[in-house]
N, CA, C and O of each residue as an XYZ file, in Angstrom:
736
protein
N     184.667    -37.455    -59.630
C     184.871    -38.787    -59.332
C     183.773    -39.357    -58.467
O     183.674    -38.727    -57.415
N     182.923    -40.349    -58.584
C     181.896    -40.485    -58.152
C     182.117    -41.880    -57.166
O     182.969    -42.728    -57.430
N     181.143    -41.964    -55.919
C     181.416    -43.330    -55.319
C     180.102    -43.870    -55.423
O     179.107    -43.148    -55.352
N     180.050    -45.008    -55.574
C     178.832    -46.006    -55.412
C     178.784    -46.142    -53.820
O     179.772    -46.381    -53.126
N     177.274    -45.923    -53.275
C     177.201    -45.920    -52.240
C     177.496    -47.351    -51.508
O     178.026    -47.670    -50.444
N     176.797    -48.173    -52.767
C     177.091    -49.791    -51.871
C     178.768    -50.198    -51.583
O     179.171    -51.023    -50.764
N     179.584    -49.368    -52.501
C     180.784    -49.624    -52.108
C     181.431    -49.111    -51.241
O     182.338    -49.700    -50.653
N     181.031    -47.770    -50.984
C     181.416    -47.258    -49.394
C     180.877    -47.856    -48.376
O     181.621    -47.900    -47.396
N     179.625    -48.439    -48.220
C     178.902    -49.257    -47.259
C     179.879    -50.427    -46.900
O     180.451    -50.555    -45.818
N     179.974    -51.209    -47.914
C     181.092    -52.401    -48.106
C     182.214    -51.862    -47.338
O     182.429    -52.286    -46.202
N     182.909    -51.002    -47.846
C     184.479    -50.634    -47.225
C     184.312    -50.415    -45.644
O     185.095    -50.916    -44.838
N     183.084    -49.522    -45.235
C     182.580    -49.037    -43.547
C     182.713    -50.573    -42.885
O     183.402    -50.918    -41.925
N     181.885    -51.321    -43.664
C     181.527    -52.982    -42.789
C     183.274    -53.555    -42.706
O     183.786    -54.074    -41.714
N     183.835    -53.335    -43.794
C     185.276    -54.172    -43.468
C     185.867    -53.574    -42.951
O     186.799    -54.242    -42.505
N     185.945    -52.416    -42.636
C     186.855    -51.826    -41.920
C     186.325    -51.622    -40.001
O     187.015    -51.538    -38.985
N     185.303    -51.612    -40.149
C     184.653    -52.025    -38.804
C     185.231    -53.447    -38.070
O     185.645    -53.688    -36.936
N     185.009    -54.428    -39.547
C     185.268    -55.703    -38.584
C     186.719    -55.510    -38.437
O     187.202    -55.723    -37.325
N     187.342    -55.205    -39.223
C     189.241    -55.172    -39.033
C     189.280    -54.621    -37.560
O     189.761    -55.346    -36.690
N     188.709    -53.141    -37.179
C     188.698    -52.732    -35.926
C     188.528    -53.603    -35.182
O     189.395    -53.980    -34.394
N     187.248    -54.159    -35.288
C     186.681    -55.335    -33.764
C     187.810    -56.273    -33.694
O     188.317    -56.439    -32.584
N     188.306    -56.943    -34.751
C     189.058    -57.797    -34.866
C     190.296    -57.740    -34.398
O     190.690    -58.755    -33.824
N     191.061    -56.793    -34.484
C     191.864    -56.169    -33.645
C     191.773    -56.056    -32.145
O     192.605    -56.566    -31.395
N     190.936    -55.503    -31.821
C     190.579    -55.349    -30.342
C     190.641    -56.647    -29.794
O     191.325    -56.973    -28.824
N     189.905    -57.365    -30.448
C     189.836    -58.693    -29.801
C     191.162    -59.736    -29.762
O     191.330    -60.621    -28.922
N     191.980    -59.439    -30.782
C     193.223    -59.803    -30.682
C     193.990    -59.537    -29.325
O     194.385    -60.440    -28.587
N     194.132    -58.346    -29.117
C     194.905    -57.446    -27.790
C     194.141    -58.041    -26.637
O     194.831    -58.791    -25.946
N     192.975    -57.905    -26.281
C     192.090    -58.608    -25.030
C     192.616    -59.989    -24.738
O     192.699    -60.973    -25.472
N     193.024    -59.770    -23.204
C     193.500    -61.145    -22.692
C     192.316    -62.190    -22.421
O     191.264    -61.853    -21.878
N     192.638    -63.697    -22.922
C     191.779    -64.132    -22.728
C     190.999    -64.139    -20.960
O     191.452    -63.560    -19.973
N     189.839    -64.923    -21.036
C     189.350    -65.066    -19.627
C     190.331    -66.427    -18.909
O     190.759    -67.470    -19.403
N     190.437    -65.752    -17.348
C     191.087    -67.115    -16.523
C     189.793    -67.710    -16.196
O     188.646    -67.277    -16.296
N     190.368    -69.024    -15.700
C     189.378    -69.267    -14.551
C     189.804    -69.253    -13.400
O     190.966    -69.494    -13.073
N     188.726    -68.915    -12.540
C     189.068    -68.383    -11.153
C     189.723    -69.625    -10.296
O     190.074    -69.346     -9.150
N     189.883    -70.723    -10.671
C     190.530    -71.990     -9.909
C     191.954    -71.461    -10.339
O     192.895    -71.484     -9.545
N     192.052    -71.069    -11.396
C     193.531    -70.918    -11.427
C     194.136    -69.785    -11.370
O     195.159    -69.586    -12.025
N     193.561    -68.808    -10.527
C     193.984    -67.393     -9.815
C     194.666    -67.452     -8.766
O     194.198    -68.073     -7.812
N     196.013    -66.792     -8.657
C     196.562    -66.553     -7.070
C     195.842    -66.034     -6.351
O     194.794    -65.617     -6.845
N     196.049    -65.856     -5.064
C     195.572    -65.165     -4.110
C     196.144    -63.970     -4.300
O     195.730    -63.191     -3.441
N     197.146    -63.313     -5.262
C     197.104    -61.579     -5.714
C     196.525    -61.484     -6.463
O     196.176    -60.314     -6.623
N     196.012    -62.381     -7.383
C     195.458    -62.064     -8.401
C     194.010    -61.769     -8.092
O     193.596    -60.796     -8.722
N     193.028    -62.404     -7.208
C     192.421    -62.449     -6.698
C     192.028    -61.089     -5.615
O     191.017    -60.387     -5.612
N     193.149    -61.041     -4.796
C     193.042    -59.706     -4.451
C     192.701    -58.643     -5.236
O     191.675    -57.978     -5.090
N     193.533    -58.472     -6.056
C     193.422    -57.092     -7.398
C     191.917    -57.110     -7.987
O     191.250    -56.085     -8.137
N     191.583    -58.089     -8.221
C     190.081    -58.278     -8.380
C     189.376    -57.435     -7.511
O     188.641    -56.550     -7.949
N     189.556    -57.659     -6.186
C     188.459    -57.364     -5.372
C     188.819    -55.943     -5.046
O     187.950    -55.136     -4.717
N     190.022    -55.645     -5.129
C     190.444    -54.014     -4.814
C     189.275    -53.212     -5.791
O     188.374    -52.465     -5.409
N     189.647    -53.672     -7.296
C     188.869    -53.122     -8.463
C     187.527    -53.163     -8.369
O     186.869    -52.296     -8.945
N     186.849    -54.260     -7.567
C     185.899    -54.260     -7.383
C     184.773    -52.985     -6.314
O     183.615    -52.569     -6.318
N     185.979    -52.815     -5.565
C     185.925    -52.136     -4.020
C     186.029    -50.774     -4.428
O     185.539    -49.848     -3.782
N     186.688    -50.637     -5.533
C     187.552    -49.118     -5.593
C     186.381    -48.019     -5.790
O     186.759    -46.879     -5.522
N     185.188    -48.120     -6.158
C     184.198    -47.460     -6.724
C     183.112    -47.092     -5.523
O     182.260    -46.206     -5.583
N     183.347    -47.954     -4.472
C     182.060    -47.794     -3.937
C     182.496    -47.047     -2.465
O     183.612    -47.156     -1.958
N     181.403    -46.293     -1.918
C     181.668    -45.363     -0.923
C     181.929    -46.375      0.283
O     181.350    -47.416      0.589
N     183.157    -45.607      0.939
C     183.504    -46.148      2.468
C     182.353    -46.026      3.300
O     181.685    -44.992      3.275
N     181.939    -47.392      4.341
C     181.289    -47.190      5.039
C     181.299    -46.156      6.421
O     182.328    -45.563      6.745
N     180.299    -46.053      7.017
C     180.376    -44.876      8.187
C     181.199    -45.705      9.206
O     181.186    -46.936      9.185
N     181.953    -44.942     10.146
C     182.399    -45.613     10.987
C     181.833    -46.774     12.316
O     182.586    -47.428     13.038
N     180.697    -46.774     12.346
C     179.823    -47.557     13.215
C     179.333    -48.570     12.409
O     178.696    -49.449     12.989
N     179.489    -48.666     11.115
C     178.933    -49.814     10.548
C     179.902    -50.944     10.103
O     179.532    -52.061      9.742
N     181.116    -50.540     10.170
C     182.389    -51.185      9.691
C     182.364    -52.264     11.130
O     181.893    -52.025     12.242
N     183.146    -53.673     10.560
C     183.359    -54.543     11.544
C     184.302    -53.834     12.593
O     185.162    -53.079     12.141
N     184.208    -54.017     13.969
C     185.199    -53.597     15.267
C     186.269    -53.447     14.726
O     186.664    -52.282     14.683
N     187.224    -54.596     14.060
C     188.454    -54.805     13.961
C     189.036    -53.708     12.865
O     190.254    -53.621     12.708
N     187.935    -52.706     11.957
C     188.322    -51.833     10.882
C     187.891    -50.734     11.639
O     188.108    -49.663     11.073
N     187.425    -50.665     12.586
C     187.242    -49.177     13.345
C     188.422    -48.458     13.311
O     189.503    -49.043     13.381
N     188.312    -46.820     13.174
C     189.277    -46.074     13.772
C     189.424    -46.037     14.988
O     188.379    -46.324     15.572
N     190.426    -45.766     15.771
C     190.829    -45.369     16.807
C     190.634    -43.920     17.411
O     191.567    -43.315     17.940
N     189.580    -43.496     17.315
C     190.085    -41.876     17.317
C     190.579    -41.279     18.535
O     190.935    -40.103     18.604
N     190.598    -42.084     19.481
C     191.191    -41.771     20.960
C     190.504    -40.541     21.593
O     189.912    -39.757     20.851
N     190.543    -40.362     22.725
C     189.527    -39.432     23.017
C     190.304    -38.306     24.257
O     190.590    -38.683     25.393
N     190.471    -37.339     23.900
C     191.252    -36.308     25.140
C     190.143    -36.537     26.312
O     188.958    -36.852     26.209
N     190.802    -36.314     27.264
C     190.051    -36.714     28.391
C     190.687    -35.640     29.780
O     191.849    -35.802     30.152
N     189.885    -34.694     30.375
C     190.798    -34.504     31.701
C     190.397    -35.564     32.565
O     189.261    -36.032     32.647
N     191.547    -35.956     33.290
C     191.414    -37.084     34.149
C     190.826    -36.549     35.815
O     189.840    -36.874     36.477
N     191.784    -35.745     36.022
C     191.215    -34.525     37.126
C     189.280    -34.769     37.287
O     188.602    -35.332     38.147
N     188.964    -34.127     36.160
C     187.667    -33.678     36.138
C     186.774    -34.826     36.145
O     185.730    -34.908     36.792
N     187.484    -36.087     35.037
C     186.742    -37.263     35.005
C     186.418    -37.979     36.394
O     185.334    -38.423     36.771
N     187.488    -37.975     36.970
C     187.092    -38.593     38.312
C     186.535    -38.145     39.180
O     185.779    -38.728     39.957
N     186.886    -36.862     39.160
C     185.864    -36.047     40.351
C     184.102    -36.400     40.048
O     183.274    -36.389     40.959
N     183.833    -36.639     38.896
C     182.559    -36.527     38.160
C     181.847    -37.961     38.846
O     180.694    -38.080     39.259
N     182.716    -38.781     38.823
C     182.191    -40.172     38.984
C     181.971    -40.793     40.174
O     182.563    -40.330     41.149
N     181.049    -42.010     40.369
C     180.825    -42.127     41.600
C     181.697    -42.981     41.999
O     182.361    -42.704     42.998
N     181.897    -44.194     41.325
C     183.241    -44.786     41.748
C     184.412    -45.007     40.687
O     184.224    -45.428     39.546
N     185.292    -44.761     41.074
C     186.515    -44.176     40.335
C     187.073    -45.323     39.389
O     187.426    -45.273     38.210
N     187.041    -46.226     40.167
C     187.697    -47.672     39.751
C     186.831    -48.205     38.155
O     187.182    -48.475     37.006
N     185.589    -48.147     38.905
C     184.708    -48.779     37.762
C     184.611    -47.780     36.775
O     184.658    -48.325     35.672
N     184.494    -46.530     36.681
C     184.312    -45.426     35.790
C     185.851    -45.581     34.442
O     185.845    -45.448     33.219
N     187.336    -46.010     35.734
C     188.321    -46.138     34.521
C     188.026    -47.324     33.626
O     187.891    -47.151     32.415
N     187.906    -48.693     34.257
C     187.707    -49.541     33.464
C     186.329    -49.683     32.227
O     186.323    -50.490     31.298
N     185.112    -48.558     32.571
C     184.515    -48.458     32.078
C     185.059    -47.887     30.387
O     184.973    -48.306     29.233
N     185.661    -46.650     31.129
C     186.479    -45.970     29.940
C     187.285    -46.840     29.107
O     187.271    -46.660     27.889
N     188.014    -47.799     29.640
C     189.128    -48.498     28.801
C     188.260    -49.500     28.081
O     188.844    -49.821     27.046
N     187.125    -50.116     28.201
C     186.366    -50.961     27.413
C     185.568    -50.119     26.233
O     185.177    -50.696     25.219
N     185.367    -48.753     26.445
C     184.718    -48.425     25.266
C     184.801    -48.681     24.064
O     185.946    -48.783     23.626
N     183.437    -48.912     22.929
C     183.590    -49.305     21.784
C     184.165    -50.742     21.302
O     184.385    -51.212     20.186
N     184.322    -51.263     22.687
C     184.980    -52.649     22.261
C     183.639    -53.696     22.974
O     182.810    -53.372     23.824
N     183.794    -54.866     22.347
C     182.658    -56.197     23.123
C     182.866    -56.426     24.395
O     184.036    -56.316     24.761
N     182.033    -56.731     25.231
C     182.248    -57.604     26.297
C     181.573    -58.201     26.737
O     180.426    -57.761     26.654
N     181.710    -59.425     27.416
C     180.627    -60.413     28.184
C     180.379    -60.350     29.420
O     181.272    -60.293     30.265
N     179.151    -60.352     29.685
C     178.877    -60.061     31.123
C     178.251    -61.553     31.549
O     177.248    -61.912     30.931
N     178.739    -62.346     32.468
C     178.238    -63.498     33.011
C     177.093    -63.214     33.728
O     177.015    -62.043     34.099
N     176.103    -64.011     34.059
C     175.049    -63.699     34.959
C     174.689    -65.294     35.602
O     174.326    -66.255     34.924
N     174.906    -65.276     37.134
C     174.608    -66.249     37.380
C     172.867    -66.284     38.345
O     172.884    -65.876     39.506
N     171.636    -66.738     37.794
C     170.378    -66.807     38.222
C     170.250    -67.740     39.345
O     171.134    -68.594     39.407
N     169.348    -67.760     40.236
C     169.063    -68.370     41.555
C     168.592    -70.001     41.519
O     167.614    -70.590     41.059
N     169.329    -70.248     41.960
C     169.257    -71.987     41.431
C     168.138    -72.686     41.862
O     167.932    -73.850     41.517
N     167.159    -71.849     42.831
C     165.858    -72.359     42.978
C     164.874    -72.315     42.319
O     163.808    -72.841     42.640
N     165.132    -71.526     41.051
C     164.323    -71.487     39.743
C     164.312    -72.783     38.762
O     165.349    -73.417     38.570
N     163.445    -73.033     38.333
C     163.704    -74.376     37.053
C     164.383    -73.674     36.057
O     164.604    -72.465     35.994
N     164.704    -74.613     35.248
C     165.273    -73.964     33.906
C     164.762    -73.039     33.085
O     165.386    -72.096     32.600
N     163.283    -73.381     32.876
C     162.732    -72.588     32.165
C     162.343    -70.979     32.721
O     162.286    -69.971     32.017
N     162.104    -71.075     34.158
C     162.001    -69.891     34.677
C     163.062    -68.822     35.024
O     162.862    -67.667     35.401
N     164.462    -69.582     34.771
C     165.913    -69.082     34.802
C     165.821    -68.260     33.505
O     166.352    -67.156     33.384
N     165.038    -68.937     32.445
C     165.410    -68.232     31.239
C     164.398    -67.183     30.719
O     164.585    -66.346     29.836
N     163.390    -67.386     31.389
C     162.498    -66.577     31.307
C     163.110    -64.914     32.101
O     163.259    -63.780     31.646
N     163.300    -65.458     33.287
C     163.974    -64.117     33.952
C     165.074    -63.413     33.124
O     164.952    -62.216     32.863
N     166.088    -64.084     32.726
C     166.980    -63.420     31.671
C     166.412    -62.931     30.820
O     166.752    -61.764     30.629
N     165.388    -63.437     29.953
C     164.605    -62.415     29.045
C     164.285    -61.417     29.337
O     164.631    -60.395     28.745
N     163.371    -61.467     30.556
C     162.816    -60.167     31.087
C     163.848    -59.130     31.015
O     163.859    -58.188     30.221
N     164.731    -59.397     31.936
C     166.049    -58.311     31.838
C     166.839    -58.097     30.536
O     167.479    -57.053     30.409
N     166.835    -59.012     29.571
C     167.739    -58.449     28.532
C     166.393    -57.839     27.559
O     166.718    -57.348     26.478
N     164.947    -57.859     27.904
C     164.229    -56.925     27.545
C     164.162    -55.580     27.867
O     163.998    -54.590     27.155
N     164.326    -55.721     29.135
C     164.007    -54.424     29.699
C     165.467    -53.389     29.642
O     165.395    -52.161     29.589
N     166.787    -54.180     29.665
C     167.736    -53.401     28.968
C     167.810    -52.907     27.604
O     168.525    -51.948     27.314
N     166.918    -53.681     26.549
C     166.713    -53.145     25.384
C     165.928    -52.083     25.218
O     166.203    -51.161     24.450
N     164.696    -52.159     26.070
C     163.651    -50.474     26.007
C     164.607    -49.936     27.072
O     163.934    -49.158     27.748
N     165.692    -49.975     27.479
C     166.543    -48.794     27.927
C     167.474    -48.222     27.241
O     168.226    -47.323     27.618
N     167.420    -48.893     25.925
C     168.299    -48.411     24.709
C     169.737    -48.963     25.382
O     170.678    -48.174     25.470
N     169.846    -50.089     25.766
C     171.028    -50.847     25.697
C     171.078    -51.946     25.036
O     170.311    -52.904     25.137
N     172.092    -51.810     24.265
C     172.343    -53.294     22.816
C     173.006    -54.513     23.270
O     174.131    -54.901     22.956
N     172.110    -55.097     24.096
C     172.430    -56.380     24.769
C     172.024    -57.623     23.854
O     170.952    -57.810     23.278
N     173.366    -58.565     23.878
C     172.301    -60.127     23.330
C     172.453    -61.130     24.446
O     173.583    -61.338     24.889
N     171.536    -61.693     24.877
C     171.445    -62.512     25.836
C     171.828    -64.095     25.059
O     171.504    -64.304     23.889
N     172.461    -65.000     25.795
C     172.879    -66.438     25.572
C     172.547    -67.160     26.828
O     173.061    -66.794     27.885
N     171.714    -68.173     26.781
C     171.937    -68.812     28.110
C     173.053    -70.219     27.736
O     173.082    -70.887     26.702
N     173.839    -70.342     28.877
C     175.224    -71.084     28.646
C     174.987    -72.497     29.530
O     175.487    -73.619     29.443
N     174.175    -72.014     30.252
C     173.857    -73.196     31.378
C     172.157    -73.260     32.073
O     171.334    -72.543     31.505
N     171.887    -73.735     32.747
C     170.428    -74.207     33.211
C     170.112    -72.748     33.963
O     168.980    -72.273     33.878
N     171.299    -71.973     34.795
C     171.407    -70.956     35.440
C     172.087    -70.134     35.290
O     172.071    -69.299     36.195
N     172.885    -69.922     34.321
C     174.095    -68.726     34.078
C     173.654    -68.561     32.312
O     173.374    -69.436     31.492
N     173.736    -67.077     32.173
C     173.608    -66.273     30.981
C     174.774    -65.359     30.636
O     175.423    -64.678     31.430
N     174.937    -65.460     29.273
C     175.741    -64.371     28.869
C     175.122    -62.876     28.275
O     174.522    -62.760     27.206
N     175.382    -61.910     29.114
C     174.904    -60.569     28.219
C     175.999    -60.170     27.268
O     177.098    -59.993     27.794
N     175.925    -60.024     26.180
C     176.985    -59.582     25.328
C     176.890    -57.702     24.811
O     175.909    -57.249     24.221
N     177.803    -57.072     25.097
C     177.648    -56.075     24.824
C     178.411    -55.458     23.827
O     179.594    -55.772     23.700
N     177.759    -54.407     22.918
C     179.012    -54.292     21.749
C     179.840    -52.645     22.403
O     180.891    -52.184     21.957
N     179.278    -52.238     23.153
C     179.954    -51.042     24.041
C     180.282    -51.433     25.332
O     179.354    -51.349     26.136
N     181.475    -51.886     25.804
C     181.707    -52.120     26.945
C     181.882    -51.405     27.992
O     182.023    -51.943     29.090
N     181.902    -50.093     27.837
C     181.653    -49.215     28.715
C     180.492    -49.014     29.649
O     180.435    -48.480     30.757
N     179.441    -49.676     28.779
C     178.120    -49.652     29.398
C     177.827    -51.096     30.489
O     176.818    -51.228     31.181
N     178.954    -52.056     30.419
C     178.861    -53.350     31.338
C     178.355    -52.670     32.545
O     177.198    -52.935     32.870
N     178.907    -51.987     33.134
C     178.874    -51.427     34.779
C     177.745    -50.716     35.038
O     177.609    -50.472     36.237
N     176.703    -50.210     34.174
C     175.552    -49.382     34.224
C     174.666    -50.780     34.510
O     174.236    -51.148     35.603
N     174.487    -51.594     32.943
C     174.008    -52.756     32.974
C     174.289    -53.885     34.249
O     173.429    -54.724     34.519
N     175.480    -53.813     34.934
C     175.620    -54.731     36.014
C     174.758    -54.091     37.161
O     174.194    -54.840     37.958
N     174.638    -52.721     37.267
C     174.106    -52.095     38.239
C     172.534    -52.516     38.541
O     171.917    -52.812     39.565
N     172.136    -52.374     36.897
C     170.903    -53.195     37.012
C     170.340    -54.668     37.471
O     169.339    -55.051     38.075
N     171.380    -55.243     36.936
C     170.975    -56.832     36.729
C     171.258    -57.157     38.258
O     170.454    -57.954     38.740
N     172.320    -56.656     39.172
C     172.497    -56.966     40.498
C     171.111    -56.269     41.747
O     170.946    -56.579     42.927
N     170.464    -55.454     41.043
C     168.974    -55.226     41.557
C     168.035    -56.406     41.752
O     167.226    -56.441     42.679
N     168.178    -57.435     40.788
C     167.204    -58.227     40.282
C     167.105    -59.166     41.506
O     168.034    -59.452     42.262
N     165.386    -59.748     41.602
C     165.455    -60.150     42.907
C     166.110    -62.139     42.670
O     166.066    -63.015     43.533
N     166.438    -62.219     41.777
C     166.700    -63.833     41.114
C     168.015    -63.633     40.476
O     168.480    -64.467     39.699
N     168.524    -62.717     40.741
C     170.306    -62.601     40.250
C     170.866    -62.998     41.430
O     170.566    -62.584     42.550
N     172.052    -64.170     41.019
C     172.928    -64.308     42.192
C     173.935    -63.802     42.298
O     174.285    -63.729     43.476
N     174.987    -63.165     41.223
C     175.758    -62.552     40.721
C     176.193    -62.270     39.197
O     175.742    -62.920     38.254
N     177.119    -61.224     39.069
C     177.263    -60.864     37.752
C     178.701    -60.608     37.778
O     179.235    -59.926     38.652
N     179.304    -61.149     36.836
C     180.636    -61.445     36.324
C     181.032    -60.157     35.379
O     180.338    -60.017     34.372
N     181.967    -59.309     35.583
C     182.632    -58.791     34.640
C     184.094    -58.547     34.439
O     184.653    -57.805     35.247
N     184.858    -59.136     33.358
C     186.181    -59.384     33.234
C     187.001    -60.048     34.714
O     188.175    -59.908     35.058
N     185.997    -60.720     35.318
C     186.869    -61.608     36.269
C     186.255    -61.333     37.611
O     186.345    -62.204     38.476
N     185.535    -60.015     37.909
C     185.590    -59.271     38.947
C     183.856    -59.899     39.394
O     182.986    -59.918     38.522
N     183.652    -60.229     40.395
C     182.301    -60.730     40.841
C     181.654    -59.673     41.382
O     182.321    -58.781     41.907
N     180.302    -59.603     41.343
C     179.224    -58.400     42.263
C     178.071    -59.371     42.656
O     177.433    -59.971     41.791
N     177.843    -59.496     43.880
C     176.620    -60.193     44.156
C     175.852    -59.570     44.199
O     176.055    -58.367     44.368
N     174.323    -60.188     44.041
C     173.003    -59.731     43.650
C     172.807    -59.114     44.983
O     173.490    -59.635     45.865
N     172.035    -58.121     45.357
C     171.648    -57.469     46.435
C     170.239    -58.060     47.062
O     169.667    -57.556     48.028
N     169.845    -59.073     46.430
C     168.533    -59.625     47.265
C     168.857    -61.501     47.677
O     168.127    -62.401     48.092
N     170.446    -61.416     47.263
C     171.244    -62.536     48.219
C     171.677    -63.020     49.064
O     172.783    -62.526     49.284
N     171.367    -63.968     49.912
C     172.081    -64.322     51.444
C     172.725    -65.179     51.012
O     172.505    -65.989     50.111
N     173.823    -64.969     51.864
C     175.477    -65.348     51.860
C     175.358    -66.949     51.536
O     176.220    -67.461     50.822
N     174.147    -67.841     52.133
C     174.269    -69.342     52.006
C     173.816    -69.685     50.713
O     173.755    -70.892     50.476
N     173.348    -68.572     49.459
C     173.337    -68.844     48.031
C     174.447    -68.950     47.363
O     174.609    -69.687     46.391
N     175.243    -68.238     47.839
C     176.159    -67.937     46.971
C     177.370    -69.220     47.361
O     178.428    -69.281     46.734
């Protein structure tokens, strides 16, 4: 029995067409994203993200970071600290964002006050403190730190500056060292 090559080719083309057609018949039609429910969108997002590598803990948003907890010897911790109260506060704010409010001497103009806070921010950056500075008033700035445990070290620097009136951390006020009582 001889087979004609054109007949075999025709048979293969028809078979391939029928197989493709059956696959397309079982395939679900695409749904418009506007018609999808929240659950369907979440499922698609999970499928999309399942093959991606997990971000390192320091690159995740703060609310998604793992709280590893730290084992600490309290007696040793308090013995090695200069100011036990500040050390405990700093420990409690570790890896949490914190705002430091800084009041600048009122005798400075708005531009001079902004320049002074910019210089302080740059000096802190050069000392490897991650600080974001925002002027909220003519003579008041916020220094935002991502690791709140560093706030008291930053406060120690800021209160030594000649144009710093006071620093406020967690509603506790620390007066500047070069300020007279009449200026407060």
